[in-house]
C-alpha positions as semicolon CSV with decimal commas, in nm:
position;residue;x (nm);y (nm);z (nm)
1;M;4,629;7,400;12,827
2;N;4,288;7,349;12,759
3;L;4,247;7,787;12,879
4;F;4,568;7,791;12,504
5;F;4,330;7,577;12,368
6;F;4,009;7,696;12,378
7;T;4,159;8,060;12,370
8;A;4,269;7,989;12,022
9;W;3,932;7,830;11,912
10;G;3,766;8,096;12,025
11;V;4,068;8,372;11,816
12;G;4,023;8,142;11,540
13;L;3,676;8,103;11,526
14;G;3,569;8,488;11,588
15;A;3,841;8,593;11,264
16;T;3,654;8,373;11,065
17;L;3,275;8,489;11,105
18;F;3,432;8,843;11,140
19;R;3,598;8,785;10,781
20;Q;3,203;8,601;10,624
21;A;3,079;8,874;10,764
22;R;3,279;9,110;10,613
23;Q;3,253;8,944;10,256
24;Q;2,881;8,945;10,307
25;R;2,853;9,307;10,317
26;E;3,125;9,321;10,039
27;H;2,898;9,153;9,834
28;A;2,538;9,441;9,946
29;A;2,805;9,699;9,859
30;E;2,839;9,512;9,488
31;R;2,483;9,459;9,445
32;G;2,411;9,791;9,539
33;G;2,239;9,720;9,916
34;A;2,471;9,959;10,052
35;L;2,333;10,269;9,967
36;Q;2,395;10,554;10,185
37;P;2,076;10,609;10,408
38;S;1,824;10,831;10,263
39;T;1,653;10,982;10,586
40;S;1,844;11,064;10,931
41;Q;1,661;10,785;11,146
42;E;1,842;10,520;10,918
43;A;2,156;10,676;10,965
44;E;2,080;10,680;11,340
45;E;2,016;10,347;11,351
46;R;2,299;10,265;11,111
47;R;2,529;10,447;11,407
48;R;2,363;10,230;11,676
49;Q;2,411;9,943;11,513
50;R;2,801;10,034;11,472
51;R;2,827;10,177;11,861
52;A;2,669;9,806;11,955
53;R;2,929;9,592;11,730
54;F;3,198;9,785;11,864
55;I;3,104;9,742;12,173
56;W;2,997;9,370;12,158
57;R;3,378;9,317;11,982
58;A;3,535;9,527;12,334
59;F;3,366;9,310;12,529
60;G;3,500;8,945;12,358
61;I;3,842;9,211;12,329
62;G;3,807;9,181;12,741
63;V;3,685;8,821;12,792
64;A;4,018;8,692;12,543
65;L;4,245;8,898;12,727
66;A;4,121;8,780;13,091
67;L;4,167;8,431;13,013
68;V;4,512;8,518;12,830
69;A;4,562;8,699;13,179
70;T;4,489;8,427;13,424
71;A;4,675;8,124;13,180
72;L;5,009;8,366;13,191
73;D;4,945;8,429;13,592
74;S;4,897;8,062;13,639
75;L;5,177;7,937;13,457
76;L;5,426;8,269;13,575
77;Q;5,372;8,164;13,973
78;E;5,332;7,716;13,841
79;R;5,017;7,708;14,002
80;Y;4,754;7,494;13,826
81;V;4,467;7,564;14,026
82;F;4,426;7,925;14,073
83;P;4,134;8,062;14,370
84;I;3,951;8,342;14,216
85;E;4,267;8,546;13,930
86;L;4,022;8,434;13,645
87;V;3,687;8,569;13,852
88;V;3,840;8,924;13,899
89;N;4,021;8,897;13,554
90;L;3,680;8,853;13,402
91;S;3,492;9,132;13,632
92;I;3,813;9,388;13,513
93;F;3,916;9,341;13,126
94;P;3,568;9,366;12,962
95;S;3,449;9,645;13,188
96;L;3,768;9,815;13,117
97;T;3,733;9,756;12,687
98;V;3,362;9,813;12,675
99;P;3,454;10,229;12,719
100;F;3,737;10,206;12,442
101;G;3,514;10,000;12,177
102;A;3,212;10,333;12,255
103;N;3,486;10,519;12,167
104;L;3,611;10,340;11,956
105;S;3,301;10,402;11,753
106;R;3,255;10,711;11,751
107;R;3,321;10,905;11,376
108;P;3,469;11,275;11,358
109;G;3,122;11,443;11,356
110;D;2,860;11,230;11,549
111;P;2,749;11,316;11,845
112;R;2,815;11,239;12,193
113;P;2,608;10,935;12,314
114;S;2,428;11,020;12,645
115;L;2,213;10,781;12,875
116;R;1,858;10,885;12,711
117;E;1,992;10,706;12,434
118;L;2,078;10,411;12,511
119;R;1,858;10,122;12,468
120;L;1,966;9,790;12,665
121;H;1,692;9,487;12,418
122;T;1,638;9,134;12,605
123;R;1,918;8,949;12,420
124;T;2,167;9,214;12,605
125;F;2,007;9,120;12,931
126;M;2,010;8,846;12,891
127;I;2,349;8,785;12,746
128;L;2,473;8,955;13,077
129;I;2,288;8,756;13,347
130;A;2,457;8,457;13,138
131;Y;2,804;8,617;13,152
132;L;2,753;8,677;13,550
133;A;2,641;8,364;13,598
134;L;2,947;8,230;13,504
135;I;3,151;8,451;13,673
136;F;2,947;8,316;13,961
137;G;2,945;8,023;13,914
138;L;3,348;7,994;13,870
139;A;3,363;8,187;14,182
140;N;3,234;7,945;14,378
141;G;3,376;7,643;14,212
142;W;3,689;7,717;14,227
143;C;3,763;7,923;14,533
144;R;3,670;7,611;14,720
145;H;3,940;7,437;14,501
146;G;4,181;7,676;14,500
147;W;4,268;7,795;14,848
148;A;4,272;7,390;14,931
149;S;4,547;7,403;14,645
150;L;4,694;7,654;14,822
151;G;4,706;7,554;15,145
152;H;4,862;7,226;15,019
153;H;5,123;7,442;14,883
154;Q;5,179;7,594;15,179
155;Q;5,219;7,260;15,332
156;Y;5,448;7,081;15,077
157;L;5,655;7,441;15,050
158;I;5,679;7,446;15,496
159;A;5,729;7,044;15,453
160;T;6,053;7,104;15,195
161;H;6,190;7,397;15,430
162;L;6,177;7,177;15,714
163;A;6,325;6,871;15,550
164;K;6,617;7,060;15,449
165;G;6,662;7,219;15,785
166;F;6,715;6,909;15,934
167;G;6,873;6,708;15,646
168;D;7,143;7,032;15,741
169;S;7,180;6,963;16,113
170;L;7,251;6,602;16,057
171;R;7,562;6,621;15,829
């Protein structure tokens, strides 16, 4: 239940922040602050900023999809402690959505991005390291409890099967 609450809260917060940022850009455009870039360096910088925005949004969408997929998986399989699904989903979904974000950021006529133009800032490394720490922390904590939970669930299934078998033989 908390997983749905936090996912909905994050989506609502993101939509609010996105709406506020759009309104700020519109106000800046009305004041004349959003003029066309005068040099090619400014145009290139805006292109990089646009690409970064799309990539980070795609990364956030991937994380949200991972949370939703894990929640649906745990609901459909009727498990409340899942061993590794969240860790796998948090690894796979963002890595699948980031290339889509990079491709969606390109406008017609933009040059193809190359690895030579790749700029990784300290903030980007800090975010990625924190994300990896989150994934490894979840893996370390939940695997232990998740596998124990699965073992107890197997014991429950075996016990109910044996009880059903003994109940049938007594009749």
